[in-house]
N, C-alpha and C positions, 0 to 999 in steps of 0.2 A: 503493500498500500504506497502512496505517497508520503512524503514527509509534511508533516504539522507545519502550515504555512505559518510565515508572520501575521500581525497586525494588518489588514489591507483596507481599511476603511476607506481610504484615500481612493480606490475604486471607481465609489459610489459618488464623488462629488461633486460632478458632474449634472447631477441628475436632481430634480426636485423631488420625485417621487422615486422611490425603489418597493415593488411590486412585489408581492408572489403571490403566483395562481397554483392553485393545488385542485389535481382532478381526484372526482372520483373513482375508488378500486378496490375497497374492503382492505382485505389481509395485504395487500399490496401497497399499502398506503405506508407501513415502515419505510419504504423508500423515501419518502418525503422526510421521514423524522430523520435521515441520514442527512439530505439537505440541508436539513434546518439545523442539525449539528456542524455541519461544515461551515455554514457562512456565521453562526454566531460565534465559532471557535476563534475568528478573524475579526470578530468585531461588527461585523453588517448587520444594520438594525432595519427591516423592513418598515415603510411608512405605511404599507396598505397590505395586505393580507383578503385573498378571495378563495373561498372554496366550495366544494360541493361532496355532499355525502360525508366519505373519511377525511376528503380533503377538508371539509367544514370543523370537523375536530380538532386536525390539526392546526387548522388556522386559528381558531379559538384560544388553542394552548399556546400559540405564539402570541396572539393580541392579549392574552391573561395572564402573561406571566413575563418579569422584567428579564432582558438581556441574561444576566446572571443565574436565573434559578429555570429558563425557558425548557432545557435541555433535559434537566432534571425530572421535570415535570409530564415532558413527553415521553421521558425516559419510564417513567413509572406508570403512564397510560399502556404502554404498550407491554409492559412486564406484565401489568394485570390480564388485559385480553389474552396472552399466550397463554393462559392458564385454561383448561376444560371447565366447565361448571360446574360438576359435580363429582367426578373420583377423580384421585389424585393426576398430577399431570405424568405426562410421559416424562423419560430420563431427559434434562435438558442437554442438548444439542448447540454449543455456541458456532455462531456464523461460520467462521473459518474451517472449523472442523465439519461441519456440516456440507460447505462445498468442497471438500476433500473424500466423500463417501462419492460410490460408485452411482451412477444414474438410477440404476436397479433400487436400488434402498434408498436415496433420497425419494424417487418417485412412492417406494412403501410408505415411508414414513408420512411424507404429503398426504396419502389418501387416508392413512389410519386417524391422522391431525383432522382431515377436512370431516370423515366420520364423525369423532367425537364431536366437533362442532355443531351438526347436523343434529346429531343425539341429545348433547350436553348442554350445547350453547357454550358463552365464553364469560368468565368471571369480570365482573363491571361493567358488561354491554349489554347481553342478550341472553333471556332463559328460554328454552322450550314449553308449551301452553298448548292445551286442546284448543283447535281455534273453532271459534263459535260459527253457526251457519248462518246466521242472521242478528247482528246487532250493529251498534255505530261503529261509524269507521276503525275509530280507535282500539277496537276490540277483533278487528278481523284479519287475524295473522297467525302466524304459526311459531312466533316468539313474542316476547313480551322485553321490551326496550327500558323497564323502569330502572334498571341497576345502571343504565348509561346516565341518567339524570345526576344520582347519587355521585358519581366518577367523575363528570361535569363539575359539580359540586365541590368537589375535593379538591381536583387539579385546577381549575380557572379560577381566577379572581375577577368575577364579572364586574366590580368597580374599576377596575383597570381598565379591564377591556371596554367600558363603555366611558373612560376619561378622555378618549380623543388621542391619545398618545399614539395609539397604532390603529388605524381604521380598518376595521373587519364588515367584507360583505358576505354572506352565504346565500344559497339559492334553494330554492324548494318548489314544488307545483301544487297549486289550489286544486284542489278536486273538485268543488262546483264551476268551475271554469276553464281548466285545462292549461291555463296560463302560467308562466313562470314566474314568482316573486322575490324579488332582492331585497333579505333583509340587510340592513346597512347600518353599523353601528353611527354612520355620520346622520343619520335620518332618524333612528330609534333607539330605544333603549333594547339591548339583546339581551335575553334568558337564555337559560338552558332548552325550552323547548323549541327556542327556534335554529338552535345547533340541530337537536334530534329530529326536526321538521325535516331538513336537508339531507336526513342520512335515513328517511324513514321507507326504505325500499319494498314496497309488495311483491309477494305475497307473505315474504319473510317477517316483514316488520309491519308494524300497524302506523296508519294513518295519526300524525300527532297534531292535537285542537291548540290554535294560538288565535288567540283575542276573539273565541267563537267558530273559526274557520279551520277545515282539516286541511293538512297538506301531506304529501307524499315527497319523496326524493326529487330534489332537483334534475338528478343525473336523467331522470323520464324526459325530459324536453332538452337540455343540454349538458355532457358531463364535465366539458371545460368552460369555466367560468370565466373565461378570456374577454368576454365583452364587457363584464361588468367593470373591467381595467381601461380597456382600448376602448370601448364605446364612445360615439359623441364627438365633439369638437375636442381636441388634445390641448391641456390648458397648462400641463408641465410637461418640461423633459423626462422622461419615463424610463427607469431600466427595469425590465421586468423577469424573473425567473419563473420561467413556465414549466411547472414539473407534472409530465404527463404518466400515467400508469398502465394506458394500454397502447398500442401499436399498429395503427391502421394498413402501415406496411407488414407484409408478414409472408411467409411460405404456404404453399397451400398443404391444407393436411392431408396425411398420409395414411390416417387410418381412422375409424369410424370415432375413437375417444377424441382424436384432435378436431372433430366438427366441432363441438358447444366450445371449446376454446377459442379458435378461430372466429367461432361468431360472435362472442363476447368483446374479442378485440377490434371488429368491425364496428359494433353496434355502440361500444362505450368509449372510443376514440374520440367519436361525438364533435366532427368539424372542426375541429383542430387548427387542420391544415387552412380548410375552407374561412376561417374566421381571421387567421393571419394574412392571407390572401387579400381579402376583403378590406383589410386595414391598411397593410401595403397600397394596394390600387387607391385609396381615397388620399394615403398622403400622396401618392402619384399625383391626384388631382389637385391638392393643394400646391405643389411647385407650379403645375401650370397658372393657375389663379394667381399665384402672387405675380406670375411674370404677365400676365395679362393686364393686372394693375398698374404695373411699371408703367404701362402704355398709354393708362391714362392721368392727366395734368395734377399735380399734387390738389390744386386749387379746388376743381372739380371733385375729387375724391372725399376732402373734407366736408364740402357744399351736399353730398349725395349721401341720403341715409343707405341706398340700397348698396354704395362702394362701403360704407362702412361696416354692414352686415358682411359684404365678400370677404373684407379683410380679418375679421375674426374666425371665419372659416378658413383663411387661408394662413392662419396663425403658423409662425415656424417653431412649432412644438414637435419633438422627436422622440421615437421609440427604438429602445434598441431590447430587442427580447432574445432573452438566452434560454432554449427549450432543452429541458433533460429530460429523457425518456427511456422508463423503464424497460430493458427488454428480456422477454422470458428464458430461464435457466431450463436445463433438462427436467426438472422436476416441477415445472408448472403447466398442470396440466387443467383440467374444465374447471376444477376444484379452488383456482388460484387465488381466487377472490375472497373465501372464506376458508383459506388453509392458515390458521392463525397459530399454528405450531412454533416454538421458540428459535429451531432451527432455520426455517425459511424467513421468520421475520426478521432474526438478526442477520441473514445472507442479504436480504433487500436492503436492509438500513447499511450493511458494509459497501453496499453499490451505490446508494445514495452519496455517502462522504467519499467514496474513491470518484466518481462523475463529479461532483462539485470542485475537488480539490484539483482533478484536471482542469476544469475551466478557470480556478483561480491561479493557475501556474501559467495562463495567456493575459498577461494585464491588456493588450490591443485589443483584447475580445470585448472590453467595456470602455471604449472608447465613446465619446459622445459621437453620433452621427452627423454626417454633414448637412448643409440646407439642400444642395442638390438631391441627396439620397438620406431623407427624414427618417426612413423605415428601414431597420436591418434586422435581419433573425440570423441566428445559429444552433445550430443543433449538438449537442452532446452526447453521444450514445455508449451504453453500457459495455466497456471491453472493447470496443473498438478505437483502433489508433488514430492519435489526433492526424489530422489534415496538415 
């Protein structure tokens, strides 16, 4: 593993906003925890975290803990949920040891842990219950997520989270309207149920009631909360750490067991490329607008409301998106999103640290984009040599 880097807060100095965007993906979310540890150890402090599902939980742990306690809180969460809910845990296998096991043994351990998650639930997260055929939406599920509320209250300082020090945005879907709803600490007080609503994936997890309305997992509409940060007219130079857990690009399934895994990748990669492509096109259009405005005399621009509106649309604010994408290991089969065993969890975590440290070793990647090329994105891939 790469050497622990020195303090590198200066990398973010050109930016007004440093955003952390966290995709949903269940047990794969420990990869995001590794990313968070790697940026925390060099003193990089996000100003805005946006998440959906497990990404919303990780985001709340970031916004609801000071920098010096953040990794400890995230580690406590993942340590809790790596334990099955009823019987004693399987022998703990550390991440590096797990990665040294043969593919067959890794897959066997993963299958066992996945089955245990289904049968026993996970401590501090969810527990199985007999589903009700007819009831209110918060009872129509195979699992009860009440334990998650206690865990959030234990590990997240909601007063700090709502203080405005770090902005938090999480998404959910309104059951009645089918529309995406953004719960944003800049506009409302965030409570545990907002975080739980973002991760209420049916039919496993129940809908969560918030202020008299029911919500499901935001990933049903979009599993990548990138537009929460990049949408609208840019107001700040922004550095974005986009941490994805699913990969839209991948090999064709080789057997029937690989079909569900590939299906989830395609489904939950959820428009990441499309969103960044749209934002890049919008920035290109702003460059054109600025050049057209230069052809209009200054006096006319100042006297015309329309020109003022166009100047606002064409402002020179730039985005640098660093995309970190978890790539499947041999043990990541169809149950990878609910395989919460400690071996896989620590393996994902180690990959996140390695990927982020690799990115940090390239200071040029963090430079503010130029006026003529205001949107830059770069991908960092697990165990892929740097270009």
